[in-house]
N, C-alpha and C positions, 0 to 999 in steps of 0.2 A: 739525256734525260732518263731517270730511273724506271724500271719497268713498273707498270701497275699491278699491284695485287690487292683485290678487294677485300680488306679487313673489317672487323667490326667496329674498330675505331674510325675508319673512314666513312662507314655507312651512318655512325652517329653524328659524325660532322655534316654530312650530307643533309641529314634530319635538321640540324640546327639551322643549316644554311637555308633550307626550304622554310622554316619558320620565321627567319629574319625576312624572306621574301614574301611573307604574308599569304603564303599558300594556305587553303582550308585544311582543316584536320583530314578530311576524307583523301583530298589530293595527296597529302603527305603519306597518308598509309598506303595508298596506292602505289606511289612511287617507291616506297619501301618495300613493299610485296615483291614488285618487278625487279628491284636490285637483287633481294635476298634469292629470288629464283635464279637469276643469272649467277649469283656467287656460288650457289650449289652446283650449278652445272660447271662453273669454272674451277672449282676446287681451290687448290693452293697454287695453281700454275699462274704465271703472269699472263695479264690480258693482252692479246693481240687482235689485230684487226681481223685475222683469219678466224680466230676464236668467236669473235662477236658475228661474223658473218655466218659462221657454222651454227651458232644458237639460233639466229634468225630462221635459218633453213630448217633446223629442227623443230622449231615451233610450227613452221608450215607443214612439215611431214607428220606432227602430232595433231594435224588437222584443225589448228586453231583459226578461228575466223580472221579474216586479212585485217580487220579493223582492231581486233584484239591485239594481233602480232604488232601493228603499226603503233599501238598505244604502248606496248610494252618497250618497242624500239626507242620510243620518244623518250620514256623514263630512263632508259639506259644512255642514251645521248646526253640527256640532262645532267646525269651523274659524270660522264666522261668530261663534259664541259667545266662543270665545277671542279673536277679534280685536275684539270689542266692538261687533258690528254684529248684534245679536240681530234687529232689524226685517227681516233679510235672510232668516231662516229660512224655508223652504217645508215645506208639509204631506206627509207620506208617503202613500202611496196605500193606501187601505183595500181589503182583499181577503177574500172570504169563505174561511173555513177550509177546506183542501184535505181532502176526505174519503177519497181513494184517490191512489196514486203511479202514475205512468207505469211500465209495464213495461219500456220502453225505458232506463229509467234505473237500476232498481234491480237490484243483484247478487243472483242466487238462491244458494242453497247448493249446487246442483249446478254451477253456474259457478265458484263459490268452489272447490270441489273439482278441477276442471278446470285452475284456474291453479295450484293447489299441484301437481298431477301434471305441468304443463308446466314449472314452476320446477325440479322434481326431475330432469325428462327432460333438461334443459338443464345439469344438474349445478351450479345455483345454489342451494346450500343456504342461504346467508345470506338471500336473497329468500324462499324458501320459509318460513323461519322468522319474517321479518318480517311476512309475510301471516298467520301463525297466531298471532303476538304481538298484531298489532292486533286481529284478529277474536276472539282468545280472551280479550281483556281489555277490549275496547272503548276503548281508549285513543286519542288523536289521534296522528297522524304526527308531530307536533311533540313529543310526549312519549315518544318511544321513547329519548330519550337518558337518562331515569329508569330505563330497564330495565338495570340494572347487574349485575354479578356479584353484589354484596352483597346487593341486592334480591331476586335470583331465589333465592340460597340460603335467605333468610328466608321466601320465598314471597309477599313483599308490597313493593311499591314505594310510595314517597310522591313524589306528582306535584305539582309547582307550576305553576299555569296560570291566567292571568287574574286573578291577586292571591288564587288560593284554593289550598288544600293539601287534597289527598285521598289516601286510601288505596286502591291497586289491588292486588287479590289476583292471585296467579300460580298456577294449578291445578298439580297434581302431574306430569301429562304434560308440560306446558309447561316445568315446571321441568327436568325431566331432559333434554328437547330442547335447551334453552338451556345447560345446564351442560356437556352435552357438547359442543356446539357451541364453547363458550368454550373448553374444554380442547384441542380440536382447533386453535384458532387462538392458543392460548397467551396467552389474553387472562385474566390473575390477577385483575384488579380493574377497576372503572369501567364504563363504557358498554360493552355487547356489540356493538351494531351501529355499527362504525366504519369510517373509510376506511383507507387504507394509511398515512396519516401520523398516525393515532390519534384524528381528529376524528370527531364524531358524524356520521352519514350525513345529508345534507341532503334536505329534502323533494322538491327537484327529481330528485336522483339515484333516488330511491325511485319516483318517479311515472315516470320513463323507463323504470327497469327493468320496472315493471309493465306499461307499454304494450307493451314487447317480447314479453310472453307472449301477447298476445291472439290473434295468428294461431294459434299452437300450440294455445292452448286453445279455440279457436273461440268466443270472447266477444267481444261487441261492445265496441270500445275506450271508447266513452263510457259505459260500466259500470264501467270498471276504474280506480277511483280509490280512494286510501287511505280516504277519508272513507266510502265505500260499505262497505268492511268494517266500520267503526263502526257503520253503519247496519244490517247484517247482525246484528252481536251484539246490537243492541238489539232487533230484532223476534223472534230466537230467545229472549232472556232473558225478553222480555214474553209470549211465547206460553206459557211455562212458569210463571212467577211471577204474571203479571197485577198487577203492583205498580209503576205509573208513577212513584210518589213514590220508591221505592227505585232504580228505573232511572236517574231524574233524578240521584240522588246519585252513583251508580255512574259516570255520564256526565260528571258535574261541570257539570251545567246549574244555573243559578240559578232558571230558570223551567220549570214543568212544560209550558208551551205549546212550548217548544222541543223537548222531549222527545217531545212528540205527533207532530211531524213525522216522527220517526225511526221510529215503530211503525205509521203508516198503511198498509193493506194495499194490493195491486194492485187495478187495475181489474177483472182477471178474477176475483179472489177476492171482490170487492165485489159482481160481477155474479151470482156463484154463490150467494152469500148470498141475494141477492134473489130468485133462482130457487127457492131451498130455501123461501122463505117460503109459496109457493103460494097467494098471495092472489088471483090472477086464475083464475076457475074456467072 
């Protein structure tokens, strides 16, 4: 078999393959970023198993999180399979399941409320409602485009993501807020959160606007991510329902193991539970 050299032509073919596999746009772009990073590392030299392993070790040495390294390796392995070089695939890193999360990364309910207040004080009603929509439904930021006037009137949106279709309920309080906002913006149909040209807001724009709230809200910028709103929804829902299977369905997860990551408590909460056990006399 010929040696594998990653060229632009091969990566373009891989992109087309992913499209035919009906991968989401975000997934495709993520795969392509990962392949591009490895291509820059490999340069023009042929790819060997040793080179792929060395790349994995470099990512670890550069202090990438294990989950991030495994995600990049998964992209690389997918490319190797597509190109017909299965023998180049490298193993992901095994890691003990995390039992609690870092407080420096998880957004609290109090911080969420401060972000809402900051958006309101800045007169950014659209951003305020975006935060409430993500946190009040548990949807991904990329799924905001499915929050349409028609869906809000029904109180239910049908979301298509990662080849799956699921139903997302919109509570009455959020319904009223969104319909009032749509009326004020003269949006009679289609997506509610749009640009001046009528296109759905991009993830980048929403991320940037959220970051601009950090100083006024006195919230660590590292915590202010659209996905952390989804995590907050998951933790609050699980705190009430204690039904991880139902939560997985609501979030659109194929595996309950993914959902477990969303509902782990902080280190402080975990420590307090251990203190309450009073097993040390």
